[in-house]
C-alpha positions as CSV (number, residue, x, y, z in Angstrom):
1,M,4.9,-8.6,-0.4
2,Y,4.6,-6.1,-3.4
3,V,5.5,-2.9,-3.3
4,L,3.3,-0.5,-5.7
5,W,5.3,2.5,-7.1
6,V,3.4,5.2,-8.1
7,P,3.8,8.2,-10.7
8,R,3.3,11.2,-7.9
9,N,4.9,14.2,-6.9
10,G,7.6,13.9,-9.8
11,A,8.3,10.3,-9.7
12,R,9.0,8.0,-13.0
13,E,9.8,4.7,-13.3
14,K,13.8,5.3,-13.2
15,H,13.3,6.4,-9.8
16,V,12.3,3.1,-8.5
17,E,15.3,1.5,-8.7
18,R,17.2,4.1,-6.8
19,V,14.1,3.8,-3.5
20,A,13.5,-0.1,-4.0
21,G,16.1,-0.7,-1.3
22,L,14.7,1.5,1.4
23,V,11.9,-1.9,1.4
24,H,14.9,-4.5,2.7
25,D,13.1,-7.7,2.4
26,P,14.3,-10.3,-0.6
27,R,11.0,-11.6,-1.0
28,A,9.3,-8.1,-1.9
29,S,8.2,-7.9,-5.8
30,H,8.1,-4.0,-7.1
31,F,5.6,-3.1,-9.3
32,W,5.4,0.5,-11.2
33,D,1.9,1.6,-11.9
34,E,2.0,3.8,-14.8
35,H,-1.5,4.4,-15.2
36,G,-3.1,4.3,-11.2
37,A,-4.5,1.1,-12.2
38,L,-4.6,0.1,-8.5
39,V,-4.0,3.4,-6.8
40,E,-7.6,5.0,-8.4
41,P,-9.4,2.3,-6.7
42,Y,-8.0,1.4,-3.5
43,A,-8.0,5.6,-3.2
44,E,-11.9,5.1,-3.5
45,M,-12.6,2.5,-1.8
46,L,-10.4,3.3,1.1
47,S,-12.3,7.0,0.7
48,L,-8.9,8.8,0.6
49,T,-8.7,12.3,0.3
50,G,-5.2,13.8,-0.9
51,P,-2.0,12.3,-1.9
52,C,-2.6,8.7,-1.6
53,A,1.2,7.8,-0.8
54,G,2.1,5.6,2.1
55,I,-1.1,3.6,2.2
56,F,0.3,-0.2,4.2
57,M,-2.5,-3.0,3.4
58,L,-2.5,-6.4,4.7
59,F,-4.3,-9.1,3.3
60,E,-5.1,-12.8,4.7
61,P,-3.0,-15.5,2.8
62,G,-4.6,-16.5,-0.4
63,V,-6.3,-13.6,-1.1
64,R,-6.8,-13.5,-4.9
65,W,-7.9,-10.6,-7.3
66,E,-11.3,-12.0,-9.1
67,G,-13.3,-9.3,-10.9
68,A,-13.5,-6.0,-12.0
69,S,-12.2,-4.2,-8.6
70,P,-9.3,-5.3,-6.2
71,P,-9.8,-6.6,-2.8
72,P,-10.3,-4.7,0.2
73,P,-7.3,-5.0,2.8
74,D,-8.1,-7.3,5.4
75,Y,-6.2,-4.1,7.1
76,Y,-4.2,-1.2,6.5
77,E,-2.8,1.9,7.3
78,D,-2.0,5.5,5.9
79,A,0.7,7.3,6.4
80,H,-1.4,10.6,6.1
81,A,-4.2,9.9,8.2
82,V,-3.9,12.6,10.2
83,E,-2.7,15.2,8.2
84,F,-5.7,14.8,5.8
85,D,-8.3,13.9,8.3
86,R,-9.1,10.4,6.6
87,E,-10.6,7.2,8.5
88,G,-7.8,4.8,8.4
89,P,-5.6,4.9,10.9
90,Q,-2.0,6.6,10.6
91,F,0.5,4.4,10.2
92,D,2.6,3.4,12.9
93,A,5.5,0.5,12.2
94,D,5.8,-1.1,15.1
95,R,1.9,-1.6,15.3
96,F,1.6,-2.6,11.5
97,A,4.4,-5.0,11.5
98,R,3.0,-6.7,14.9
99,I,-0.2,-7.2,13.1
100,A,1.1,-8.6,10.3
101,E,3.2,-11.0,12.2
102,G,-0.2,-12.2,14.0
103,M,-1.6,-12.5,10.2
104,L,0.9,-14.7,9.1
105,A,0.7,-16.9,12.6
106,G,-2.5,-17.6,11.7
């Protein structure tokens, strides 16, 4: 699992350590995206208007980033879909977990 933290709403890299504990899985790797290297391409790819905080993406095993653009997610949910009238499904933790488990089961 990769968790990407970005400088939104006043967040700075020094704040990551304090909130990283929200992700309880010990396999999670945390990254700080100071310059939006991933945020901006995914915001465009997913047609996100408004804040990009709370985008949860799943990729099939083996997906690799090859080329100039990051790979599109195989599935994603958006914590702000309803609030900003965006196309992606509104984040639902139980549904997201079921879909992730199904992808892992193959």
